[in-house]
N, C-alpha and C positions, 0 to 999 in steps of 0.2 A: 614755737621753740622757747627754751629757757633762756635766761640771760646769758649773753656770750661769755665763754670762759676765756681765761688767759688775757684778761682785759688790759693789763699793763703793756703787753706787746702790741696791742692794737691801738692804744691811745696815741702813739706817735703818728701813725698813719691817719688818725682822725683829726689831727690838728690840736692835740691836747695842749692846753696852756693853763698852768695853775694860776689862781687869782693873785693879784698883786695890789698893794696899796699905793699905786702910782697912777697919774693921769693916763687914761686909756685912749689911744689914738684912733681906735675903730669908731669912736664917736664923731669923728671930724671929717669934713671935706678938705680937699687939697689946700685951699687958701687958709682955712682954719688951722690946719696942721702947721703951716709956716708961721702963722701969728703966735700959736702956742709955743712953738720951739723958740722963737725969737724973744718971747716974753720971759724966758728963763735964762739959765746960765750958758746955754749953747750959743756960740757966736752967730751973728746975723747970717741968715742963709738966703740964697736966691729963691725966687718963687718956684722954680722948677723942681726943687728938692721936695716940696710938698707933694707934687704930682708923682714923683718917684716912690715916695713912701706910701702914698695912698694906693698906687698901683700894686705894690707888693702885698699890702694888707688885703686888698680886694681879691687877690689870688690865694688867700688863705695862709700866707706866710706870717706866722705869729711869733717870729723870732727875728730881732733886728740883725742878728749875726748872719742870717740868710739873705739879707738885702745886699747882694754882692756888687751892685753898681754904686753904692754909697761909699764914701771914703771911710777907712777903718776908724779914724778918730771920731767921726760922726756916729758910726754904729756903736762905738763904745759909750759915747755920751748919751745916746738914746737908751741903751741898756741900763744906764745908771739912773736916769730921770723919768722914764716913761714905761708904760706897758703896751705891748702890741696886742693885747687881748685880756679880758677879765673873766672869761668863762672857761669851763673845762668839761670835756666829755666824761661822764661818770660811767655810763653803761650803753651798750649797743644791743638792741633786740632786732631779730630778723624773722619775719613771717615767711611761711612756706610759699606765699604768693609773690615774694620778692620785696614786700614792703619792709623798710628799715626805719627804726625809731631810735632816736638818741635821747637819753636822759642826761640833761646838761646841768652842771653845778654852777650856781652864781657865786659872786664873791662873798656874799653874806650867808652862805650855807643853804639857801633855798634852791629848789630844783624846778626845772621846767622840762617840757618834752617837745621835740620837733620830729617831723616825719618826712621821709622821702618815698614817694609813691612812683611806681613805674607801671604803665599800662601794658597791654599785650603788644602794642605797636612799638614799645620801647620809649615812649614819651615820658619825661620825668616831670613831677610836680613836687615842689618843696612846700610843706605846710609849716608855717612859723607861728610861734606864740608871741603875743604882745603884752601879756601880763603874767605874773605868777599868781595863779588862782583866778577867780572871776567873781565880780559882785552881782552879776545878773541873776543868778539863782535859777536858771532854766531847769525844770524838773526832769528832763530827759537827758541831761548832760552831766557827766561825772565831774568836770571842772567846776560846774555851777554849785556843786555841793561843798566845795572847799572854802568859799568866801574869797575875798580879795586879799592877797598878801601884800603886793605892791605892783606898781607899774614897772615895766622894763624900760631901760634906756635905749636910745637909738643904737648904740653899740651892741647891747645885749641882743637886740632883735637881729641886727646885721650878722653878728657872729654865728647865729644859728645856721644861716645859709652857708657860711664859710665852712662850718663843721660838716654840714651835709654835702657840700661840694667836695670835701676831702674824701668822702666815701667812694667817690668815683675815680680817685687817683689810680694809676698815673695819667690817665687820659680823660680829664673831666669834660663832659659834653654840655656846653651851655646853649647851643643852638636849639631853639624850641622849648627850652625849659620854662615852666610856669611857676609862679610864686603865689601862694594863697595865704593870706593872714587869717587863718581859720583854726589855729591851734588853741592853746590856752588863752583865755581872756577875750575882752571886747576891744577890738582895735580902735574904734572911734571914741572910746573912753580914755584912750591914751594918745590923743590926736597928735600933739607936737612931736613926740618921739617916733611914733609910727610913720609920720610923713617925712621926718628927717631920715629914717631908715630907707624909705623909698628913694629919696634924693641920693643917698650914698650908693645904693644898689644900681641906680640908673645912670650914675655919673659917667660921662664918656672916658675919663681917665682911669676908671676902674672897670667894673664888669660891663657897664653900658647896657644893662638890661632894660627893655622897654616897659614903662608903666602899663602899657596896654596888655602886657602878659602877666600883670599882677592883679589880684582881686582881694578886696577886703570884705569880710563878712561881718554884718552887724545884726543885733537883735532888733534894731529899729530906733536908734538914738537920733531923733530928728535934728538937733543942732549939728551933729556931726555929718549927717547926710547933706544938709544945706551947705556946710563948709566945704565938703568934698566936691560938691557940684561947682564951686567957684574956683577950684584949683585948675591951673593951666595944664599941668601934667600929673594928674592923679591916677591911681589905680582904678580898675573897674569895681563896680559895687554889686554885692550879693546881700540880700536881706533874708534873714531867717524868720519866715512868716509863721508856718506851722499850724495856723488856723486863721480863717477869715471871719470867725465869729468872735465878737468882742470879749465876752466873758470867758470863753474858753481860752483865748489867747492870753488874757491877763492871768489866768490860773497857771498856765503852762510856763509863762515867761514874766515873772513878777518884776524883773528889772526893766522891762519895756512898758510897764503899765502906766508910766507917766504920760504917754502919748496915745491917743485913740487911734484906731485904724484909719479914721478920716484924716487926722493930722499926719499920720505916716504917709498916706497916699498923696496928700498935698505936697509933702516934701519930696516924694519920689517923682511927681510930675514936674516940680521945679528942677530937680536934678536932671531929669531926662530932657527938659527943654533946653538946658545948657550943654549937655554932653552929646545928645543925639545918638545915643547908643542903647542897645538892648540891655535891660536889667535882668538879673537872676533872682528868682524867688526860691528859697530853699524850704522844702516842706518835708519834715521828718514824719513818716507814717507810723502811727501808734494804734495798734489793733484795738478796735472797739471804741476809740476815743475821738480821733480826727479823720477817720477813713470811711465815714458813713456817707450816705447819699446827700444829706443836708450839708455836710462839710465840703463835699465836692462842689455842690451848687454855690455855696457861699464863696469859695475860691474863684469859680468861674465869674461870678458877679463882681468880685473885687477888682479884677484885672483891668477891664477897659477903662480909659483909653491907653493904659500903659502898654508899652511894647516889652514883653518879658519872655524869658524862658523859665519854666518851672523845673527845678531839679527835685525829683522825688527820691527820698532816702529812707528805705526801710530802717526802722529803729535798730540801733546796735545795743544789745543788752549790756548793762553795767555789771561789773564784778560783784559777787555776793557780799564781799566785805566792804563795799563802798559805804562811806560814812560822811555826813550823817545820812540816815536812811532816806532814799528817794522813792518816788511813786513807782510802784511795781508795774511798769509798762511791759508790753510784749510786742514783738514784731508781727505785722500781719502776714497771713499766708499768701502764697502765690496768686490765688484766685482773687482775693481782695486787692492786692497790690496791682495786678494787671487790670482789674476792673476800674480802679481809680485812674490809672494811666490812660486807659482807652477813653474814659469819660472826658478827660481833658482834651485828648486828640479830637474827639468827635465835636467838641465845642470850638475847635479851631485854635486851641492853645498849644503853643510849642512847648513840648515837655520831654524830659529825659529821665529814664529810670536808672538810678545809680545803684550799683551793687558794691557794697563796701569792701575795701581791702584792708588787711592788717588786723582783723578781728582777734585772731588767736594770741596776739601780743598786746591787746588793748591799744591799738594804734589807729582805730577807725574813728569816724566822726562821733564826737561826744564821749570818747573813752579816755581822753588824756587827763592825767592827774599829777604828773611829776613825782610819783611815788615809787 
């Protein structure tokens, strides 16, 4: 479908909040909110006020006037000194399969995109961005062609989920919702802000979402993988592998070329020894490039002794106007795709064949660009 019309009427329901040049409280946890307020002109507040404000923000209330259990003078002081959000919904796109994509405006005029996916069973997955643009340069990814504009703050990451949550009003369903940090950017290249967003989204005084229902995708940044393995309450890990042949992977994913497949595997073994959980390996199938018999065998040989699930993702074509020009890949046909999938199964590898949603609105894996 085309971009949603009558946008101004929809923005209120989407939690539209114009940028403001004031400290933004979506960046902060409850105790940090109280410290921030008490460091300014607002009279000293009891700790529980931080929890109240945090709870309202976590429900997507981006106006202090709507925080009705706060005293009116406090709400007025908050309006004068702080911002309850720094991002705004610019556009809503809706695919015929139910996928919804938001184009979100940042305070400095940059744009990012976030996606709400709903499967046939009604389960929701929020796909969030961690950077504006991306420095990794993966040839099969539209975001990779943009280059890195900048990292997102923890608040800018968190607010994406709040905007998506507002799409489900008046009865937002949080039970069973998954969050994947697989939108624009490389999450592990923006590690502190990304992990702060996880803490905000999982805090019990807010949404209380379990990190076990969150997943971050990486192209294979070894230092970030090692750091994530040492987190007590971190999200699950997915690695965008796409080839288990060294030179081919370096060509496809130049941003990951600083670490060999051997170094990547050592990091994954370290992670798995600490987390005791199954890893996800993402493999974008590119016709005639990484879907051949030798590619299948290399992937099978790479996996042991890792405990993994392989997600096979047929390539999502990029728009013709994508710039700078990317390699002209195509998606493999059903016979090739099914053959690769059966080959993994026959080798005893747990695998899932993913069929992309949101293609018609450029909302599928590898198609986000914030344009």
